[in-house]
C-alpha positions as CSV (number, residue, x, y, z in Angstrom):
1,M,-1.8,0.8,-28.0
2,T,-1.4,-1.5,-25.0
3,P,-0.6,0.4,-21.8
4,R,2.9,-0.3,-20.4
5,L,3.1,-2.7,-17.5
6,F,5.0,-1.2,-14.6
7,D,6.8,-3.6,-12.2
8,L,7.5,-1.4,-9.2
9,S,9.0,-2.7,-6.0
10,S,10.1,-1.1,-2.7
11,T,11.8,-2.6,0.3
12,W,11.4,-1.0,3.7
13,H,13.6,-2.0,6.7
14,L,11.6,-1.3,9.9
15,R,12.8,-1.6,13.5
16,S,9.6,-3.3,14.7
17,T,8.3,-6.8,14.7
18,P,6.1,-8.1,11.9
19,D,3.2,-8.2,14.4
20,E,3.6,-4.5,15.3
21,I,3.7,-3.6,11.6
22,W,0.8,-5.8,10.8
23,K,-1.5,-4.1,13.3
24,I,-1.0,-0.8,11.4
25,I,-0.9,-1.9,7.7
26,A,-3.6,-4.6,7.9
27,D,-6.2,-3.0,10.1
28,V,-9.8,-3.7,9.0
29,D,-10.4,0.0,8.5
30,M,-7.6,0.2,6.0
31,S,-6.5,3.4,7.6
32,W,-3.3,4.1,5.6
33,P,-4.4,7.8,5.2
34,K,-3.8,8.2,8.9
35,W,-0.1,7.6,8.6
36,W,0.8,7.9,4.8
37,P,1.4,11.5,3.7
38,N,-0.3,12.5,0.5
39,C,-2.7,9.5,0.8
40,T,-6.4,10.2,1.4
41,F,-9.6,8.2,1.1
42,A,-11.3,8.9,-2.3
43,A,-14.5,7.3,-1.1
44,P,-15.8,5.4,2.0
45,L,-14.7,1.8,2.3
46,V,-16.8,-0.8,0.4
47,R,-17.4,-3.9,2.4
48,T,-19.3,-7.0,1.2
49,E,-20.5,-9.7,3.6
50,A,-17.4,-11.4,5.0
51,K,-17.2,-15.2,5.1
52,G,-16.3,-15.0,8.8
53,N,-15.3,-12.7,11.7
54,S,-11.5,-13.0,11.3
55,Q,-9.3,-10.1,10.3
56,E,-8.4,-12.0,7.1
57,D,-12.1,-12.5,6.1
58,I,-13.0,-8.9,6.8
59,L,-10.0,-7.6,4.8
60,K,-10.9,-9.8,1.8
61,A,-14.5,-8.4,1.9
62,T,-13.2,-4.8,1.9
63,T,-12.2,-2.4,-0.9
64,A,-10.5,0.9,-0.2
65,H,-10.5,3.7,-2.7
66,L,-7.4,5.8,-2.1
67,N,-5.9,9.0,-3.6
68,F,-2.1,9.2,-3.8
69,K,-0.8,12.7,-4.6
70,A,2.4,12.5,-6.6
71,S,5.2,15.1,-6.3
72,L,4.6,15.9,-10.0
73,G,1.2,17.4,-9.1
74,Y,-1.1,14.6,-10.3
75,T,-3.3,12.4,-8.1
76,L,-3.9,8.8,-8.8
77,T,-7.1,7.2,-7.4
78,I,-6.5,3.5,-6.8
79,S,-8.8,0.8,-5.4
80,I,-7.2,-1.8,-3.3
81,H,-9.0,-5.1,-2.7
82,P,-7.2,-7.8,-0.7
83,T,-7.4,-11.2,-2.3
84,N,-5.1,-13.3,0.0
85,V,-4.2,-12.5,3.6
86,V,-1.8,-14.5,5.7
87,T,-1.4,-12.9,9.1
88,P,1.1,-11.4,9.9
89,S,3.2,-11.9,6.8
90,E,1.5,-11.3,3.5
91,I,-1.3,-9.4,1.7
92,D,-2.0,-9.9,-2.0
93,F,-4.5,-7.5,-3.6
94,D,-6.1,-6.4,-6.8
95,A,-5.7,-2.8,-7.8
96,G,-8.1,-0.8,-9.9
97,G,-8.8,2.8,-10.9
98,H,-6.1,4.8,-12.4
99,L,-3.7,1.9,-12.1
100,E,-5.0,-1.7,-12.8
101,G,-3.2,-4.8,-11.8
102,T,-2.0,-6.5,-8.6
103,G,0.1,-5.8,-5.6
104,R,1.7,-7.7,-2.7
105,V,3.1,-6.8,0.7
106,V,5.3,-9.3,2.4
107,L,6.7,-9.0,5.9
108,T,9.9,-11.0,6.7
109,P,11.4,-11.0,10.2
110,E,15.0,-9.8,10.6
111,A,17.4,-9.3,13.6
112,Q,16.0,-12.3,15.5
113,G,12.4,-11.0,14.9
114,Q,13.0,-7.5,16.3
115,A,13.1,-5.9,12.9
116,T,11.2,-6.5,9.7
117,R,11.8,-6.3,6.0
118,M,8.7,-5.1,4.2
119,D,8.7,-5.9,0.4
120,I,6.0,-4.1,-1.6
121,E,5.4,-5.1,-5.2
122,W,3.1,-3.5,-7.8
123,R,2.4,-4.9,-11.3
124,V,0.1,-2.3,-12.8
125,R,-0.9,-0.6,-16.0
126,P,-2.1,3.0,-16.2
127,T,-5.7,3.5,-17.3
128,Q,-5.6,7.2,-17.9
129,R,-5.1,8.2,-21.5
130,W,-2.7,11.1,-20.6
131,M,-0.4,8.7,-18.7
132,N,-0.4,6.2,-21.5
133,V,0.4,8.9,-24.1
134,L,3.3,10.2,-21.9
135,T,4.6,6.9,-20.7
136,P,7.2,6.5,-23.5
137,L,8.9,9.8,-22.5
138,A,7.8,10.1,-18.9
139,T,8.5,6.6,-17.5
140,P,11.6,7.8,-15.5
141,A,9.5,10.7,-14.0
142,F,6.6,8.3,-13.2
143,T,9.0,5.9,-11.6
144,A,10.7,8.6,-9.6
145,A,7.3,10.0,-8.4
146,H,6.3,6.4,-7.3
147,S,9.6,6.1,-5.4
148,L,9.0,9.4,-3.6
149,V,5.4,8.4,-2.7
150,M,6.7,5.1,-1.3
151,R,9.5,6.8,0.7
152,R,6.9,9.1,2.2
153,G,4.8,6.0,3.1
154,E,7.8,4.4,4.8
155,E,8.6,7.6,6.8
156,G,4.9,7.8,7.8
157,L,4.9,4.1,8.9
158,I,8.1,4.6,10.9
159,K,6.4,7.6,12.7
160,A,3.2,5.6,13.3
161,L,5.2,2.7,14.8
162,A,7.2,5.0,17.1
163,K,3.9,6.7,18.2
164,R,2.3,3.3,18.9
165,T,5.4,2.2,20.8
166,S,5.5,5.3,23.0
167,Q,1.8,5.0,23.7
168,A,2.3,1.4,24.8
169,T,5.1,2.4,27.3
170,D,3.1,5.4,28.8
């Protein structure tokens, strides 16, 4: 049985510039667990030798192994390895672990550059047998759990942006 392909997308509207958002989502330490609830590091970052010293080169030489705890009680461990980085607008990545496939984050300025639309796309297949067995019946539940994880991420990023803004004005 071929695992089902999940095409999952989320759109976040953030009241910050693409540059402000980029500083948080594309830092070379891949510190999403600092601001994304229910996201933790599953292992230390893996970094191969970067082609150069730019943020783009360092990110493309980095793999993060992250745990995402779903509201249904299970945890997915996913590796994220950037494959294409265009500052400050796009990151494409390969995903591995419990979900294999690709992802993309695209930042598009809105409101004369004072706000940003953040589109997040995942094209992944589950690798765990239990998920593949349950997928025909549990697809709506898995999709809802993904939506909640993403909503929590959006809320966490909004708080991180507000904190960063308040620190900059202090």
